[in-house]
Every structure is written in C-alpha cells, then in structure tokens.
C-alpha positions in Angstrom: 0.0 0.0 0.0 1.5 3.3 -1.1 1.2 6.6 0.8 0.7 10.0 -0.7 0.9 13.2 1.4 -0.6 16.2 -0.4 -0.8 19.9 0.1 2.8 20.6 1.2 4.3 24.1 1.2 7.0 24.8 3.8 10.5 23.7 2.6 11.5 22.6 6.1 8.3 20.6 6.5 8.8 19.0 3.1 12.3 17.9 4.0 11.2 16.5 7.3 8.4 14.6 5.6 10.8 13.3 2.9 12.8 11.6 5.7 9.7 9.4 6.2 9.9 8.3 2.6 6.2 8.5 1.5 5.7 7.3 -2.0 4.3 10.6 -3.3 4.4 14.2 -2.1 1.8 16.4 -3.6 2.0 20.2 -4.4 -1.2 22.2 -5.2 -0.9 24.5 -8.2 -4.5 25.8 -8.1 -4.4 29.4 -7.0 -7.7 29.3 -5.1 -6.4 26.7 -2.6 -5.1 27.7 0.8 -2.2 25.3 0.0 -1.3 26.9 -3.3 2.4 26.7 -4.1 3.8 30.0 -5.4 7.5 29.6 -4.6 10.1 27.0 -5.5 10.0 23.5 -4.0 12.9 21.4 -2.7 14.4 18.5 -4.6 13.1 15.1 -3.3 14.8 11.7 -3.1 14.2 9.8 -6.4 12.1 7.2 -4.5 9.4 9.9 -3.8 7.3 10.9 -6.7 6.9 14.7 -6.9 3.3 15.3 -7.8 1.6 18.4 -9.1 -2.1 18.9 -8.4 -4.0 21.0 -11.1 -7.6 22.0 -11.6 -8.7 22.7 -15.2 -5.3 24.2 -16.0 -4.1 24.8 -19.5 -1.6 22.4 -21.0 1.0 25.1 -21.2 0.7 26.0 -17.5 1.0 22.4 -16.5 4.1 21.8 -18.6 5.7 25.0 -17.4 5.1 24.2 -13.8 6.2 20.6 -14.3 9.5 21.7 -15.8 10.1 24.3 -13.0 9.4 21.9 -10.2 10.6 18.7 -11.8 7.3 16.9 -11.4 7.1 13.2 -12.1 3.3 12.8 -11.7 0.3 15.0 -12.6 -2.9 14.9 -10.6 -5.9 16.3 -12.5 -8.7 17.4 -10.2 -11.0 19.2 -12.6 -13.1 18.3 -15.6 -10.2 17.4 -17.8 -11.1 15.4 -20.9 -9.8 11.9 -21.6 -7.9 13.4 -24.6 -6.2 16.0 -22.3 -5.1 13.2 -20.0 -3.8 11.1 -22.8 -1.6 13.9 -24.1 0.0 14.4 -20.7 0.4 10.6 -20.2 3.1 10.6 -22.8 5.4 12.4 -20.3 4.0 11.9 -16.8 2.3 9.5 -14.5 -1.3 10.6 -14.6 -3.7 10.5 -11.6 -7.3 11.5 -12.5 -9.4 12.5 -9.6 -13.1 12.2 -9.2 -15.5 13.7 -6.6 -17.5 10.9 -5.0 -20.8 11.0 -3.1 -23.5 8.4 -2.4 -25.0 9.0 -5.9 -21.7 8.7 -7.8 -22.0 6.9 -11.1 -18.9 4.8 -11.5 -19.5 4.5 -15.3 -18.0 8.0 -15.7 -14.6 6.4 -15.1 -14.8 4.3 -18.2 -13.6 6.9 -20.8 -10.5 7.4 -18.6 -9.5 3.7 -18.2 -6.7 3.8 -20.8 -5.6 7.5 -20.6 -4.4 7.6 -16.9 -2.4 5.5 -14.6 -4.5 5.7 -11.6 -7.9 7.1 -10.4 -8.2 9.1 -7.2 -11.5 9.0 -5.4 -12.1 12.1 -3.3 -15.1 13.5 -1.4 -17.5 15.7 -3.3 -17.8 19.1 -1.8 -17.7 22.8 -2.5 -14.0 22.7 -3.6 -12.4 20.4 -6.2 -10.5 18.8 -3.4 -9.3 19.3 0.1 -12.8 19.4 1.6 -11.5 17.7 4.8 -14.1 15.0 5.1 -14.4 11.4 3.8 -17.1 10.2 1.5 -19.2 7.2 2.4 -16.8 4.4 1.6 -19.5 1.8 1.3 -20.1 3.1 -2.3 -16.8 1.5 -3.2 -18.6 -1.8 -3.3 -19.8 -0.5 -6.7 -16.3 0.0 -8.0 -16.1 -2.3 -11.0 -12.9 -1.2 -12.6 -9.5 -3.0 -12.6 -7.8 0.4 -12.5 -5.8 0.9 -9.3 -6.9 3.9 -7.3 -5.9 6.4 -4.6 -8.3 6.7 -1.7 -8.6 10.3 -0.5 -10.9 12.7 1.3 -10.4 13.9 4.9 -8.5 10.7 6.1 -7.1 10.9 9.6 -5.7 8.7 12.3 -9.2 7.8 13.5 -9.9 6.1 10.2 -7.7 3.1 10.9 -10.5 0.5 11.2 -12.4 1.9 8.2 -9.3 1.6 6.1 -8.9 -2.0 7.2 -12.4 -2.8 6.1 -11.7 -1.2 2.7 -8.5 -3.2 2.3 -10.4 -6.4 3.1 -12.8 -5.7 0.2 -10.0 -6.7 -2.1 -10.4 -3.7 -4.4 -7.5 -2.5 -6.4 -6.7 0.2 -3.9 -3.2 1.4 -4.7 -2.5 4.2 -2.2 -3.9 6.3 0.7 -3.9 10.0 0.1 -3.7 12.2 3.3 -3.8 15.9 3.7 -5.9 18.0 6.1 -6.3 15.3 8.7 -2.6 15.6 9.6 -2.2 19.4 9.5 -1.2 21.9 12.1 -2.4 24.6 9.7 -3.1 24.5 5.9 0.1 23.4 4.2 2.0 22.5 7.4 1.9 18.8 8.4 2.4 17.1 11.8 5.3 14.8 10.9 5.0 12.6 14.0 1.3 11.9 13.2 2.2 10.9 9.7 5.0 8.7 10.9 2.6 6.8 13.2 0.0 6.5 10.5 2.5 5.2 7.9 3.7 2.6 10.4 0.1 1.5 11.1 -0.7 1.3 7.4 2.4 -0.8 6.7 1.5 -3.2 9.6 -2.1 -3.6 8.4 -1.0 -4.5 4.9 1.8 -6.9 6.0 -0.6 -8.6 8.3 -3.1 -9.5 5.6 
C-alpha cells in the first residue's frame, strides 16, 4: 500500500516529511487553494514521486510548472477530458481525480480507463479537493474497474478501522492520500502523526 501526502508548502516541513519516505508528495498548483504553491519546491529523493495537483489548468501551464518543479506525476482534479489526460500521459504518470458521493455513477470512469495510470477517489464538496471529510466508503462496493486507485478525502488517524475494512474488500486500492487530517495549519503537516499513520498502514497491509 502506497502513501501520498498532499498539500505541502513549507520547505523545512517538506524535507522533514521526505525523511519518512512517503511514495508521493503532492503540491497544489491551483491558486484558489489555501495550500497553493507559489514559490520553489525542494528536490526530493528519487524514491518519492513529486506530484503536481491541477484543476482545469491549461496544457502550457501544467508543462511550465512541471518543468520548473521537476514533477514526475500529474494529478488532475477538474473536468479534464480523456484526450487531455492522454496527451500528458506521454510524459508523466497521470492520476485522474473524481469527486464521489453516495449517488456517484462509476460508469463515468470508463472513458479514462486507458488514458491515466490511476484514479483518485475524493469527497465531493464545494471545492475540487481538500474538503477535509471522507465520503461514504460503502459506495466502493460498486467499483467495478481494474484500474488501481488512490483513496482520498479527509482521512485521519481515526480512520484506521475503516481503512482496514476497505482493504479487506480486495479492491485495487493502490494508495492512501492524506492531507488536512494531519495538518497543524493549511500546508503544514504534523510529521509525527504521519510517521505513526505510515507505520500503522504498513503493519495492516503486511498482516493480511
């Protein structure tokens, strides 16, 4: 089970997090976010995929930011088309996010099956992401795709048992994506909390 920590901003906080070797560290390049990155970002160990989060951005903007920050993965959190995803997939690992609620129609994933590497299932809310609350994970029983996915949406330390139950469904869950549930303030993470969560996650997976 992979771990992605999203919404990082402070260079010192990023370096401290990188010492825990999460699989992905995400940086938000959507200017309306409280975690928007407007400055440079530090280099990361090669084992950590530097991920840029975008919302309905232009291709030129994404490519410029990717070059500036040496991004390896692109997370698309808007209404980007399958064709848009496919063009970016030639150069980057593509994570396509979808906002999920109890009425979510999983058939909307079908056009994206072959144009992205992973899906990311997040909570539907007022914002494209970062709403700070989980969706009803019972709807994942309707997930009928073989595409591996990131589970996101307000995940915190109190969700341990719920994550265990999701893992036991034998769905192609690839990674847990954490953000606001581990923050001291927007963009600043509690490193010790993440360390404990990562250890718990690893133990759960190894104990299956």
